[in-house]
A tleap script that builds the chain and sets N, CA, C and O, in Angstrom:
source leaprc.protein.ff14SB
mol = sequence {
  NMET SER GLN PRO SER ASN GLN VAL PRO ALA
  ARG HIE PRO ALA VAL VAL ARG PHE HIE GLU
  VAL ARG GLY GLU SER LEU GLN LEU ARG VAL
  ALA ASP TRP ILE THR LYS PHE ALA GLY SER
  MET ARG PHE VAL TYR ILE HIE ALA ILE GLY
  PHE ALA ILE TRP MET ILE TRP ALA GLU GLN
  SER PRO TRP PRO THR LEU THR LEU VAL VAL
  SER LEU GLU ALA ILE PHE LEU SER THR PHE
  VAL MET ILE GLY GLN ASN ARG GLN ALA GLU
  PHE GLN GLN MET LYS ALA ASP HIE ASP PHE
  ASN GLU GLN GLU LEU GLU LEU LYS THR ASN
  THR GLU LEU THR ARG ALA ILE HIE GLU MET
  THR LYS GLU LEU HIE ARG ARG LEU LEU GLU
  THR PRO ASP PRO CLYS
}
set mol.1.N position { -65.527 -56.960 -47.527 }
set mol.1.CA position { -64.199 -57.546 -46.084 }
set mol.1.C position { -63.460 -56.288 -46.763 }
set mol.1.O position { -63.307 -56.120 -47.972 }
set mol.2.N position { -63.162 -55.695 -46.034 }
set mol.2.CA position { -61.891 -54.600 -45.980 }
set mol.2.C position { -60.672 -55.094 -46.079 }
set mol.2.O position { -60.411 -56.280 -45.873 }
set mol.3.N position { -59.772 -54.150 -46.427 }
set mol.3.CA position { -58.180 -54.821 -46.560 }
set mol.3.C position { -57.645 -54.370 -45.532 }
set mol.3.O position { -58.032 -53.323 -45.012 }
set mol.4.N position { -56.467 -55.233 -44.974 }
set mol.4.CA position { -55.513 -54.195 -43.865 }
set mol.4.C position { -55.038 -53.154 -44.197 }
set mol.4.O position { -54.845 -52.893 -45.385 }
set mol.5.N position { -54.746 -52.330 -43.221 }
set mol.5.CA position { -54.170 -51.050 -43.479 }
set mol.5.C position { -53.034 -50.707 -44.374 }
set mol.5.O position { -52.734 -49.815 -45.167 }
set mol.6.N position { -52.358 -52.196 -43.731 }
set mol.6.CA position { -50.588 -52.071 -44.280 }
set mol.6.C position { -50.663 -52.301 -45.819 }
set mol.6.O position { -49.762 -51.960 -46.585 }
set mol.7.N position { -51.623 -52.804 -46.138 }
set mol.7.CA position { -51.701 -53.301 -47.852 }
set mol.7.C position { -52.079 -52.255 -48.749 }
set mol.7.O position { -53.017 -51.486 -48.537 }
set mol.8.N position { -51.344 -52.234 -49.746 }
set mol.8.CA position { -51.982 -51.021 -50.950 }
set mol.8.C position { -52.664 -51.897 -51.729 }
set mol.8.O position { -52.478 -53.054 -52.108 }
set mol.9.N position { -53.754 -50.813 -51.923 }
set mol.9.CA position { -54.707 -51.580 -52.983 }
set mol.9.C position { -54.386 -51.784 -54.357 }
set mol.9.O position { -53.746 -50.954 -55.003 }
set mol.10.N position { -54.834 -52.929 -54.860 }
set mol.10.CA position { -54.445 -53.139 -56.487 }
set mol.10.C position { -54.798 -51.949 -57.380 }
set mol.10.O position { -55.850 -51.316 -57.466 }
set mol.11.N position { -53.804 -51.837 -57.928 }
set mol.11.CA position { -54.449 -50.738 -59.068 }
set mol.11.C position { -54.425 -51.331 -60.785 }
set mol.11.O position { -53.768 -52.143 -61.437 }
set mol.12.N position { -55.585 -50.362 -61.028 }
set mol.12.CA position { -56.185 -51.190 -62.494 }
set mol.12.C position { -54.475 -50.739 -62.972 }
set mol.12.O position { -53.676 -49.915 -62.528 }
set mol.13.N position { -54.427 -51.843 -64.202 }
set mol.13.CA position { -53.142 -51.959 -65.177 }
set mol.13.C position { -52.996 -50.639 -66.306 }
set mol.13.O position { -51.939 -50.127 -66.677 }
set mol.14.N position { -54.287 -50.292 -66.692 }
set mol.14.CA position { -54.703 -48.799 -67.472 }
set mol.14.C position { -53.931 -47.987 -66.372 }
set mol.14.O position { -52.857 -47.619 -66.847 }
set mol.15.N position { -54.093 -47.573 -65.064 }
set mol.15.CA position { -53.556 -46.750 -64.061 }
set mol.15.C position { -52.027 -46.563 -63.989 }
set mol.15.O position { -51.389 -45.511 -63.927 }
set mol.16.N position { -51.578 -47.888 -64.015 }
set mol.16.CA position { -50.139 -48.000 -63.744 }
set mol.16.C position { -49.431 -47.273 -64.881 }
set mol.16.O position { -48.574 -46.390 -64.860 }
set mol.17.N position { -50.042 -47.902 -65.874 }
set mol.17.CA position { -49.289 -47.488 -67.482 }
set mol.17.C position { -49.428 -45.818 -67.631 }
set mol.17.O position { -48.572 -45.025 -68.024 }
set mol.18.N position { -50.753 -45.567 -67.197 }
set mol.18.CA position { -50.636 -43.939 -67.099 }
set mol.18.C position { -50.133 -42.983 -66.567 }
set mol.18.O position { -49.951 -41.827 -66.947 }
set mol.19.N position { -49.861 -43.625 -65.459 }
set mol.19.CA position { -48.835 -42.803 -64.706 }
set mol.19.C position { -47.127 -42.976 -65.077 }
set mol.19.O position { -46.269 -42.108 -64.917 }
set mol.20.N position { -46.987 -43.983 -65.467 }
set mol.20.CA position { -45.596 -44.487 -66.082 }
set mol.20.C position { -45.369 -43.381 -67.426 }
set mol.20.O position { -44.380 -42.692 -67.677 }
set mol.21.N position { -46.385 -43.472 -68.008 }
set mol.21.CA position { -46.070 -42.606 -69.106 }
set mol.21.C position { -46.039 -40.899 -68.763 }
set mol.21.O position { -45.423 -39.961 -69.269 }
set mol.22.N position { -46.707 -40.976 -68.004 }
set mol.22.CA position { -46.934 -39.115 -67.469 }
set mol.22.C position { -45.802 -39.020 -66.646 }
set mol.22.O position { -45.568 -37.843 -66.372 }
set mol.23.N position { -44.979 -39.845 -66.127 }
set mol.23.CA position { -43.865 -39.381 -65.296 }
set mol.23.C position { -42.435 -39.503 -66.329 }
set mol.23.O position { -41.330 -39.168 -65.900 }
set mol.24.N position { -42.589 -39.898 -67.388 }
set mol.24.CA position { -41.256 -39.569 -68.347 }
set mol.24.C position { -41.414 -38.449 -68.796 }
set mol.24.O position { -40.307 -38.030 -69.135 }
set mol.25.N position { -42.400 -37.522 -69.044 }
set mol.25.CA position { -42.261 -36.417 -69.427 }
set mol.25.C position { -42.423 -35.272 -68.400 }
set mol.25.O position { -43.375 -34.966 -67.682 }
set mol.26.N position { -40.878 -34.597 -68.594 }
set mol.26.CA position { -40.886 -33.302 -67.904 }
set mol.26.C position { -42.083 -32.125 -68.071 }
set mol.26.O position { -42.485 -31.445 -67.127 }
set mol.27.N position { -42.580 -32.017 -69.476 }
set mol.27.CA position { -43.545 -31.323 -69.680 }
set mol.27.C position { -44.813 -31.684 -69.209 }
set mol.27.O position { -45.531 -30.778 -68.785 }
set mol.28.N position { -45.228 -32.852 -69.205 }
set mol.28.CA position { -46.398 -33.363 -68.637 }
set mol.28.C position { -46.624 -33.258 -67.105 }
set mol.28.O position { -47.731 -33.109 -66.588 }
set mol.29.N position { -45.415 -33.357 -66.422 }
set mol.29.CA position { -45.054 -33.183 -64.845 }
set mol.29.C position { -45.503 -32.042 -64.395 }
set mol.29.O position { -46.202 -31.815 -63.408 }
set mol.30.N position { -44.919 -31.115 -65.427 }
set mol.30.CA position { -45.156 -29.610 -64.953 }
set mol.30.C position { -46.399 -29.032 -65.432 }
set mol.30.O position { -46.695 -27.964 -64.895 }
set mol.31.N position { -47.290 -29.526 -66.412 }
set mol.31.CA position { -48.532 -29.281 -66.570 }
set mol.31.C position { -49.348 -30.038 -65.544 }
set mol.31.O position { -50.319 -29.427 -65.096 }
set mol.32.N position { -49.130 -31.226 -65.106 }
set mol.32.CA position { -49.695 -31.634 -64.011 }
set mol.32.C position { -50.028 -30.991 -62.626 }
set mol.32.O position { -51.095 -30.943 -62.013 }
set mol.33.N position { -48.723 -30.488 -62.307 }
set mol.33.CA position { -48.583 -29.609 -61.206 }
set mol.33.C position { -49.059 -28.273 -61.122 }
set mol.33.O position { -49.444 -27.666 -60.123 }
set mol.34.N position { -48.977 -27.873 -62.375 }
set mol.34.CA position { -49.663 -26.657 -62.423 }
set mol.34.C position { -51.165 -26.390 -62.527 }
set mol.34.O position { -51.679 -25.355 -62.101 }
set mol.35.N position { -51.966 -27.569 -63.229 }
set mol.35.CA position { -53.406 -28.009 -63.238 }
set mol.35.C position { -53.355 -28.224 -61.664 }
set mol.35.O position { -53.928 -27.299 -61.088 }
set mol.36.N position { -52.871 -29.108 -60.872 }
set mol.36.CA position { -53.354 -29.303 -59.465 }
set mol.36.C position { -53.383 -28.140 -58.498 }
set mol.36.O position { -54.233 -27.982 -57.622 }
set mol.37.N position { -52.363 -27.346 -58.755 }
set mol.37.CA position { -52.159 -25.853 -57.602 }
set mol.37.C position { -53.059 -24.954 -58.557 }
set mol.37.O position { -53.596 -24.168 -57.775 }
set mol.38.N position { -53.466 -24.684 -59.734 }
set mol.38.CA position { -54.385 -23.663 -59.956 }
set mol.38.C position { -56.048 -24.424 -59.390 }
set mol.38.O position { -57.000 -23.710 -59.077 }
set mol.39.N position { -56.090 -25.835 -59.361 }
set mol.39.CA position { -57.040 -26.084 -58.758 }
set mol.39.C position { -57.804 -26.402 -57.435 }
set mol.39.O position { -58.797 -27.066 -57.140 }
set mol.40.N position { -56.725 -25.485 -56.647 }
set mol.40.CA position { -56.809 -25.734 -55.230 }
set mol.40.C position { -57.460 -24.182 -54.587 }
set mol.40.O position { -57.693 -23.083 -55.090 }
set mol.41.N position { -57.590 -24.750 -53.278 }
set mol.41.CA position { -57.778 -23.258 -52.390 }
set mol.41.C position { -56.629 -22.806 -52.415 }
set mol.41.O position { -56.771 -21.644 -52.795 }
set mol.42.N position { -55.607 -22.990 -52.253 }
set mol.42.CA position { -54.055 -22.082 -52.044 }
set mol.42.C position { -54.183 -21.272 -53.126 }
set mol.42.O position { -54.195 -20.051 -52.968 }
set mol.43.N position { -54.286 -21.800 -54.274 }
set mol.43.CA position { -54.406 -20.174 -55.640 }
set mol.43.C position { -55.116 -19.884 -55.492 }
set mol.43.O position { -54.887 -18.723 -55.831 }
set mol.44.N position { -56.611 -19.879 -55.039 }
set mol.44.CA position { -57.521 -18.890 -54.898 }
set mol.44.C position { -57.321 -17.725 -53.843 }
set mol.44.O position { -57.572 -16.536 -54.038 }
set mol.45.N position { -56.753 -18.378 -52.530 }
set mol.45.CA position { -56.246 -17.262 -51.508 }
set mol.45.C position { -55.113 -16.458 -52.025 }
set mol.45.O position { -55.235 -15.234 -52.088 }
set mol.46.N position { -53.969 -17.074 -52.418 }
set mol.46.CA position { -52.939 -16.162 -53.026 }
set mol.46.C position { -53.580 -14.892 -54.045 }
set mol.46.O position { -53.328 -13.690 -53.969 }
set mol.47.N position { -54.498 -15.610 -55.025 }
set mol.47.CA position { -54.890 -14.660 -55.836 }
set mol.47.C position { -55.607 -13.466 -55.197 }
set mol.47.O position { -55.269 -12.298 -55.394 }
set mol.48.N position { -56.754 -13.899 -54.319 }
set mol.48.CA position { -57.442 -13.005 -53.580 }
set mol.48.C position { -56.782 -11.988 -53.249 }
set mol.48.O position { -56.976 -10.872 -53.732 }
set mol.49.N position { -55.711 -12.329 -52.168 }
set mol.49.CA position { -54.952 -11.444 -51.249 }
set mol.49.C position { -53.833 -10.380 -52.571 }
set mol.49.O position { -53.702 -9.162 -52.449 }
set mol.50.N position { -53.249 -11.100 -53.586 }
set mol.50.CA position { -52.495 -10.565 -54.393 }
set mol.50.C position { -53.534 -9.230 -55.444 }
set mol.50.O position { -53.208 -8.082 -55.745 }
set mol.51.N position { -54.579 -9.859 -55.708 }
set mol.51.CA position { -55.320 -8.656 -56.397 }
set mol.51.C position { -55.942 -7.816 -55.470 }
set mol.51.O position { -56.424 -6.854 -56.068 }
set mol.52.N position { -56.188 -7.753 -53.970 }
set mol.52.CA position { -56.727 -7.000 -53.271 }
set mol.52.C position { -55.600 -5.908 -52.959 }
set mol.52.O position { -55.764 -4.708 -53.180 }
set mol.53.N position { -54.430 -6.468 -52.416 }
set mol.53.CA position { -53.160 -5.494 -52.207 }
set mol.53.C position { -52.886 -4.801 -54.030 }
set mol.53.O position { -52.696 -3.589 -54.129 }
set mol.54.N position { -52.893 -5.391 -54.905 }
set mol.54.CA position { -52.716 -4.714 -56.161 }
set mol.54.C position { -53.566 -3.495 -56.420 }
set mol.54.O position { -53.221 -2.390 -56.839 }
set mol.55.N position { -55.209 -4.121 -55.941 }
set mol.55.CA position { -56.267 -2.739 -56.252 }
set mol.55.C position { -56.019 -1.460 -55.296 }
set mol.55.O position { -56.101 -0.285 -55.653 }
set mol.56.N position { -55.695 -1.943 -53.990 }
set mol.56.CA position { -55.456 -0.830 -53.032 }
set mol.56.C position { -54.048 -0.065 -53.115 }
set mol.56.O position { -54.070 1.156 -52.960 }
set mol.57.N position { -52.897 -0.669 -53.336 }
set mol.57.CA position { -51.694 0.040 -53.110 }
set mol.57.C position { -51.237 0.221 -54.817 }
set mol.57.O position { -51.072 1.350 -55.278 }
set mol.58.N position { -51.105 -0.702 -55.450 }
set mol.58.CA position { -50.182 -0.479 -56.596 }
set mol.58.C position { -50.978 0.301 -58.027 }
set mol.58.O position { -50.302 0.855 -58.894 }
set mol.59.N position { -52.073 0.248 -58.068 }
set mol.59.CA position { -52.710 1.213 -59.283 }
set mol.59.C position { -53.792 1.891 -58.890 }
set mol.59.O position { -54.557 1.261 -58.160 }
set mol.60.N position { -54.151 3.257 -59.223 }
set mol.60.CA position { -54.896 4.083 -58.712 }
set mol.60.C position { -56.372 3.617 -59.863 }
set mol.60.O position { -57.221 2.817 -59.471 }
set mol.61.N position { -56.423 4.082 -60.853 }
set mol.61.CA position { -57.463 4.335 -61.642 }
set mol.61.C position { -57.694 2.989 -62.574 }
set mol.61.O position { -56.849 2.127 -62.815 }
set mol.62.N position { -58.415 3.015 -62.817 }
set mol.62.CA position { -59.537 1.098 -63.431 }
set mol.62.C position { -58.363 0.093 -63.123 }
set mol.62.O position { -58.782 -1.063 -63.192 }
set mol.63.N position { -57.187 0.159 -62.844 }
set mol.63.CA position { -56.516 -0.896 -62.952 }
set mol.63.C position { -56.129 -1.349 -64.440 }
set mol.63.O position { -56.301 -2.563 -64.552 }
set mol.64.N position { -55.716 -0.825 -65.472 }
set mol.64.CA position { -55.314 -1.321 -66.784 }
set mol.64.C position { -54.385 -2.529 -66.902 }
set mol.64.O position { -54.481 -3.339 -67.824 }
set mol.65.N position { -53.327 -2.624 -65.756 }
set mol.65.CA position { -52.177 -3.356 -65.570 }
set mol.65.C position { -52.831 -4.770 -65.250 }
set mol.65.O position { -52.685 -5.797 -65.912 }
set mol.66.N position { -53.738 -4.569 -63.855 }
set mol.66.CA position { -54.222 -5.778 -63.558 }
set mol.66.C position { -55.095 -6.477 -64.457 }
set mol.66.O position { -55.035 -7.702 -64.563 }
set mol.67.N position { -55.748 -5.909 -64.985 }
set mol.67.CA position { -56.995 -6.093 -65.912 }
set mol.67.C position { -55.820 -7.416 -67.023 }
set mol.67.O position { -55.826 -8.645 -67.097 }
set mol.68.N position { -54.991 -6.358 -67.679 }
set mol.68.CA position { -53.917 -7.354 -68.728 }
set mol.68.C position { -53.449 -8.485 -67.711 }
set mol.68.O position { -53.470 -9.651 -68.106 }
set mol.69.N position { -53.053 -8.210 -66.497 }
set mol.69.CA position { -52.511 -9.477 -65.759 }
set mol.69.C position { -53.217 -10.814 -65.952 }
set mol.69.O position { -52.737 -11.934 -66.128 }
set mol.70.N position { -54.637 -10.355 -65.865 }
set mol.70.CA position { -55.446 -11.304 -65.111 }
set mol.70.C position { -56.169 -11.971 -66.363 }
set mol.70.O position { -56.724 -13.064 -66.245 }
set mol.71.N position { -56.137 -11.115 -67.843 }
set mol.71.CA position { -56.583 -11.913 -68.758 }
set mol.71.C position { -55.589 -12.722 -69.536 }
set mol.71.O position { -55.865 -13.683 -70.254 }
set mol.72.N position { -54.047 -12.073 -69.243 }
set mol.72.CA position { -53.368 -13.308 -69.599 }
set mol.72.C position { -53.262 -14.727 -68.634 }
set mol.72.O position { -52.798 -15.790 -69.048 }
set mol.73.N position { -53.642 -14.565 -67.657 }
set mol.73.CA position { -53.555 -15.705 -66.592 }
set mol.73.C position { -54.828 -16.427 -67.013 }
set mol.73.O position { -54.887 -17.656 -67.055 }
set mol.74.N position { -55.658 -15.771 -67.266 }
set mol.74.CA position { -57.271 -16.553 -67.745 }
set mol.74.C position { -56.642 -17.671 -69.084 }
set mol.74.O position { -56.915 -18.871 -69.051 }
set mol.75.N position { -55.937 -17.165 -70.015 }
set mol.75.CA position { -55.659 -17.499 -71.077 }
set mol.75.C position { -54.980 -18.889 -70.704 }
set mol.75.O position { -55.368 -20.050 -70.835 }
set mol.76.N position { -53.759 -18.297 -70.162 }
set mol.76.CA position { -52.895 -19.884 -69.591 }
set mol.76.C position { -53.786 -20.919 -69.075 }
set mol.76.O position { -54.003 -21.917 -69.763 }
set mol.77.N position { -54.436 -20.742 -67.680 }
set mol.77.CA position { -55.327 -21.128 -67.125 }
set mol.77.C position { -56.242 -22.178 -68.134 }
set mol.77.O position { -56.233 -23.406 -68.052 }
set mol.78.N position { -56.831 -21.563 -68.858 }
set mol.78.CA position { -57.696 -22.246 -69.750 }
set mol.78.C position { -56.855 -23.225 -70.378 }
set mol.78.O position { -57.224 -24.391 -70.514 }
set mol.79.N position { -55.786 -22.819 -70.749 }
set mol.79.CA position { -55.011 -23.646 -71.777 }
set mol.79.C position { -55.021 -25.345 -70.674 }
set mol.79.O position { -55.588 -26.418 -70.880 }
set mol.80.N position { -54.114 -24.875 -69.527 }
set mol.80.CA position { -54.096 -26.151 -68.508 }
set mol.80.C position { -55.315 -26.813 -68.411 }
set mol.80.O position { -55.361 -28.034 -68.563 }
set mol.81.N position { -56.469 -26.045 -68.137 }
set mol.81.CA position { -57.753 -26.628 -68.221 }
set mol.81.C position { -57.913 -27.955 -69.288 }
set mol.81.O position { -58.041 -29.126 -68.931 }
set mol.82.N position { -57.879 -27.547 -70.432 }
set mol.82.CA position { -57.990 -28.243 -71.632 }
set mol.82.C position { -56.723 -29.293 -71.801 }
set mol.82.O position { -57.024 -30.316 -72.414 }
set mol.83.N position { -55.372 -29.200 -71.358 }
set mol.83.CA position { -54.653 -29.922 -70.930 }
set mol.83.C position { -55.334 -31.183 -70.156 }
set mol.83.O position { -55.683 -32.264 -70.631 }
set mol.84.N position { -55.408 -30.746 -68.911 }
set mol.84.CA position { -56.101 -31.757 -67.772 }
set mol.84.C position { -57.153 -32.313 -68.441 }
set mol.84.O position { -57.218 -33.518 -68.194 }
set mol.85.N position { -58.100 -31.890 -69.269 }
set mol.85.CA position { -59.086 -32.551 -70.091 }
set mol.85.C position { -58.765 -33.507 -70.853 }
set mol.85.O position { -59.373 -34.572 -70.743 }
set mol.86.N position { -57.614 -33.337 -71.917 }
set mol.86.CA position { -57.532 -33.932 -72.765 }
set mol.86.C position { -56.586 -35.301 -71.819 }
set mol.86.O position { -56.546 -36.482 -72.165 }
set mol.87.N position { -55.977 -34.757 -70.719 }
set mol.87.CA position { -55.174 -36.097 -69.814 }
set mol.87.C position { -56.194 -36.902 -69.405 }
set mol.87.O position { -55.818 -38.071 -69.318 }
set mol.88.N position { -57.291 -36.741 -69.133 }
set mol.88.CA position { -58.132 -37.253 -68.454 }
set mol.88.C position { -59.309 -38.162 -69.370 }
set mol.88.O position { -59.903 -39.181 -69.020 }
set mol.89.N position { -59.421 -37.312 -70.815 }
set mol.89.CA position { -59.656 -38.145 -71.592 }
set mol.89.C position { -58.867 -39.304 -72.183 }
set mol.89.O position { -59.382 -40.415 -72.308 }
set mol.90.N position { -57.646 -39.046 -72.537 }
set mol.90.CA position { -56.773 -40.063 -72.594 }
set mol.90.C position { -56.689 -41.033 -71.775 }
set mol.90.O position { -56.377 -42.127 -72.244 }
set mol.91.N position { -56.922 -40.920 -70.439 }
set mol.91.CA position { -56.811 -42.117 -69.343 }
set mol.91.C position { -58.030 -42.653 -69.251 }
set mol.91.O position { -58.033 -43.857 -68.995 }
set mol.92.N position { -59.096 -42.119 -69.385 }
set mol.92.CA position { -60.383 -42.922 -69.958 }
set mol.92.C position { -60.112 -43.760 -71.159 }
set mol.92.O position { -60.564 -44.905 -71.180 }
set mol.93.N position { -59.489 -43.348 -72.062 }
set mol.93.CA position { -59.638 -44.321 -73.352 }
set mol.93.C position { -58.686 -45.400 -73.056 }
set mol.93.O position { -58.817 -46.512 -73.568 }
set mol.94.N position { -57.771 -45.121 -72.277 }
set mol.94.CA position { -56.827 -46.359 -71.975 }
set mol.94.C position { -57.374 -47.368 -71.071 }
set mol.94.O position { -57.324 -48.577 -71.300 }
set mol.95.N position { -57.851 -46.881 -70.127 }
set mol.95.CA position { -58.785 -47.751 -69.239 }
set mol.95.C position { -59.834 -48.483 -70.280 }
set mol.95.O position { -60.097 -49.674 -70.446 }
set mol.96.N position { -60.210 -47.567 -70.765 }
set mol.96.CA position { -61.629 -48.335 -71.530 }
set mol.96.C position { -61.037 -49.398 -72.800 }
set mol.96.O position { -61.713 -50.189 -73.457 }
set mol.97.N position { -59.810 -49.180 -72.885 }
set mol.97.CA position { -59.432 -50.132 -74.177 }
set mol.97.C position { -59.186 -51.498 -73.347 }
set mol.97.O position { -59.545 -52.633 -73.658 }
set mol.98.N position { -58.477 -51.073 -72.208 }
set mol.98.CA position { -57.828 -52.319 -71.371 }
set mol.98.C position { -59.150 -53.178 -70.901 }
set mol.98.O position { -59.234 -54.391 -71.096 }
set mol.99.N position { -60.084 -52.465 -70.314 }
set mol.99.CA position { -61.247 -53.099 -70.122 }
set mol.99.C position { -62.098 -53.889 -70.954 }
set mol.99.O position { -62.787 -54.827 -70.552 }
set mol.100.N position { -62.014 -53.410 -72.313 }
set mol.100.CA position { -62.573 -53.967 -73.719 }
set mol.100.C position { -61.747 -55.072 -73.866 }
set mol.100.O position { -62.348 -56.146 -73.825 }
set mol.101.N position { -60.700 -55.118 -74.004 }
set mol.101.CA position { -59.622 -56.067 -74.208 }
set mol.101.C position { -60.095 -57.471 -73.413 }
set mol.101.O position { -60.403 -58.579 -73.853 }
set mol.102.N position { -60.013 -56.909 -71.982 }
set mol.102.CA position { -60.208 -58.002 -70.711 }
set mol.102.C position { -61.556 -58.746 -70.974 }
set mol.102.O position { -61.538 -59.950 -71.233 }
set mol.103.N position { -62.663 -58.083 -70.915 }
set mol.103.CA position { -64.093 -58.358 -71.392 }
set mol.103.C position { -64.124 -59.256 -72.366 }
set mol.103.O position { -64.908 -60.195 -72.220 }
set mol.104.N position { -63.239 -59.192 -73.666 }
set mol.104.CA position { -63.261 -59.848 -75.036 }
set mol.104.C position { -62.532 -61.066 -74.897 }
set mol.104.O position { -63.039 -62.064 -75.410 }
set mol.105.N position { -61.315 -61.197 -74.234 }
set mol.105.CA position { -60.982 -62.391 -73.513 }
set mol.105.C position { -61.552 -63.069 -72.618 }
set mol.105.O position { -61.317 -64.275 -72.555 }
set mol.106.N position { -62.374 -62.495 -71.776 }
set mol.106.CA position { -63.378 -63.353 -71.169 }
set mol.106.C position { -64.531 -64.140 -71.585 }
set mol.106.O position { -65.042 -65.149 -71.100 }
set mol.107.N position { -64.882 -63.264 -72.841 }
set mol.107.CA position { -65.962 -63.804 -73.230 }
set mol.107.C position { -65.393 -65.034 -73.973 }
set mol.107.O position { -65.839 -66.154 -73.721 }
set mol.108.N position { -64.299 -64.822 -74.995 }
set mol.108.CA position { -63.881 -65.892 -75.714 }
set mol.108.C position { -63.537 -67.461 -74.863 }
set mol.108.O position { -63.759 -68.606 -75.256 }
set mol.109.N position { -63.012 -67.054 -73.770 }
set mol.109.CA position { -62.591 -67.986 -72.547 }
set mol.109.C position { -64.070 -68.849 -72.329 }
set mol.109.O position { -64.119 -70.074 -72.445 }
set mol.110.N position { -65.078 -68.129 -72.046 }
set mol.110.CA position { -66.316 -68.185 -71.570 }
set mol.110.C position { -66.975 -69.496 -72.927 }
set mol.110.O position { -67.448 -70.613 -72.718 }
set mol.111.N position { -66.794 -68.928 -73.977 }
set mol.111.CA position { -67.360 -69.425 -74.936 }
set mol.111.C position { -66.879 -70.615 -75.195 }
set mol.111.O position { -67.680 -71.534 -75.367 }
set mol.112.N position { -65.346 -70.878 -75.287 }
set mol.112.CA position { -64.733 -71.947 -75.075 }
set mol.112.C position { -65.206 -72.963 -74.288 }
set mol.112.O position { -65.761 -73.996 -74.664 }
set mol.113.N position { -64.927 -72.571 -73.056 }
set mol.113.CA position { -65.698 -73.642 -71.887 }
set mol.113.C position { -67.263 -73.881 -72.099 }
set mol.113.O position { -67.706 -74.977 -71.754 }
set mol.114.N position { -68.116 -72.949 -72.633 }
set mol.114.CA position { -69.127 -73.672 -72.845 }
set mol.114.C position { -69.316 -74.555 -74.224 }
set mol.114.O position { -70.182 -75.430 -74.202 }
set mol.115.N position { -68.710 -74.404 -75.160 }
set mol.115.CA position { -68.397 -75.314 -76.212 }
set mol.115.C position { -68.133 -76.864 -75.683 }
set mol.115.O position { -68.747 -77.909 -75.897 }
set mol.116.N position { -66.880 -76.539 -74.849 }
set mol.116.CA position { -66.511 -77.747 -74.511 }
set mol.116.C position { -67.416 -78.575 -73.500 }
set mol.116.O position { -67.611 -79.787 -73.603 }
set mol.117.N position { -68.021 -77.635 -72.362 }
set mol.117.CA position { -68.846 -78.375 -71.652 }
set mol.117.C position { -70.147 -79.236 -72.573 }
set mol.117.O position { -70.527 -80.382 -72.334 }
set mol.118.N position { -70.610 -78.431 -73.532 }
set mol.118.CA position { -71.679 -78.747 -74.467 }
set mol.118.C position { -71.238 -80.338 -75.053 }
set mol.118.O position { -71.861 -81.400 -75.035 }
set mol.119.N position { -69.901 -79.980 -75.561 }
set mol.119.CA position { -69.517 -81.367 -76.047 }
set mol.119.C position { -69.325 -82.414 -75.168 }
set mol.119.O position { -69.452 -83.535 -75.659 }
set mol.120.N position { -69.030 -82.332 -73.901 }
set mol.120.CA position { -68.878 -83.077 -73.040 }
set mol.120.C position { -70.495 -84.135 -72.655 }
set mol.120.O position { -70.780 -85.327 -72.546 }
set mol.121.N position { -71.208 -82.777 -72.562 }
set mol.121.CA position { -72.610 -83.131 -72.102 }
set mol.121.C position { -73.166 -83.798 -73.364 }
set mol.121.O position { -74.175 -84.451 -73.096 }
set mol.122.N position { -72.761 -83.843 -74.884 }
set mol.122.CA position { -73.286 -84.780 -75.624 }
set mol.122.C position { -72.829 -86.121 -75.705 }
set mol.122.O position { -73.617 -87.001 -76.052 }
set mol.123.N position { -71.484 -86.416 -75.388 }
set mol.123.CA position { -70.520 -87.446 -75.162 }
set mol.123.C position { -71.172 -88.427 -73.852 }
set mol.123.O position { -71.175 -89.655 -73.774 }
set mol.124.N position { -71.512 -87.786 -73.235 }
set mol.124.CA position { -71.913 -88.427 -71.756 }
set mol.124.C position { -73.532 -89.247 -72.191 }
set mol.124.O position { -73.938 -90.349 -71.822 }
set mol.125.N position { -74.196 -88.233 -73.091 }
set mol.125.CA position { -75.866 -88.917 -73.250 }
set mol.125.C position { -75.503 -89.709 -74.251 }
set mol.125.O position { -76.230 -90.701 -74.315 }
set mol.126.N position { -74.547 -89.665 -75.179 }
set mol.126.CA position { -74.321 -90.697 -76.150 }
set mol.126.C position { -73.985 -92.053 -75.334 }
set mol.126.O position { -74.745 -93.021 -75.343 }
set mol.127.N position { -72.743 -92.014 -74.617 }
set mol.127.CA position { -72.307 -93.342 -74.163 }
set mol.127.C position { -73.465 -93.670 -73.212 }
set mol.127.O position { -73.655 -94.877 -73.058 }
set mol.128.N position { -74.398 -92.716 -72.445 }
set mol.128.CA position { -75.529 -93.255 -71.541 }
set mol.128.C position { -76.469 -94.091 -72.197 }
set mol.128.O position { -76.879 -95.164 -71.753 }
set mol.129.N position { -76.867 -93.448 -73.502 }
set mol.129.CA position { -78.252 -93.887 -74.214 }
set mol.129.C position { -77.872 -94.805 -74.824 }
set mol.129.O position { -78.713 -95.696 -74.945 }
set mol.130.N position { -76.410 -95.072 -75.526 }
set mol.130.CA position { -76.223 -96.337 -76.195 }
set mol.130.C position { -75.548 -97.425 -76.212 }
set mol.130.O position { -75.477 -98.325 -77.048 }
set mol.131.N position { -74.823 -97.190 -74.738 }
set mol.131.CA position { -74.556 -98.061 -74.130 }
set mol.131.C position { -75.786 -99.133 -73.121 }
set mol.131.O position { -76.384 -98.696 -72.138 }
set mol.132.N position { -75.908 -100.288 -73.561 }
set mol.132.CA position { -76.926 -101.042 -72.922 }
set mol.132.C position { -76.901 -101.139 -71.230 }
set mol.132.O position { -75.758 -101.023 -70.788 }
set mol.133.N position { -77.674 -101.281 -70.473 }
set mol.133.CA position { -77.796 -101.026 -69.304 }
set mol.133.C position { -77.477 -103.276 -68.764 }
set mol.133.O position { -78.185 -104.269 -68.933 }
set mol.134.N position { -76.229 -103.084 -68.198 }
set mol.134.CA position { -75.606 -104.414 -68.043 }
set mol.134.C position { -76.134 -105.522 -67.243 }
set mol.134.O position { -75.518 -106.565 -67.024 }
set mol.135.N position { -77.411 -105.213 -66.782 }
set mol.135.CA position { -78.503 -106.126 -66.082 }
set mol.135.C position { -78.807 -107.203 -66.438 }
set mol.135.O position { -79.668 -107.835 -65.828 }
savepdb mol mol.pdb
quit
């Protein structure tokens, strides 16, 4: 069954908490924005055009400055990739912890219900078997 288009789908509590924590830190919001931008096709197009212009008009011989710029950018981008991976691992751990706690609670509840049903069944059998038939 699909949800009406005007209704917002429910979000996992760990997802909500994760976004709250991420939103509280300016550093993390900036890192998220850079990671999101660096993983886009717009980033690729800007760099392809920028590198082409640089190679054609800015430097003549084997592009030493361009090599330096590209190397420095690669260092920073790899750092942002690691930040993104750490963020994803943190999110997955939060979600796993929440799901584990929910499963544990459900297991305990089901165990208690099963015990209660078992006790009620024993009591019902006792009453039916021990009470003589009133005929």
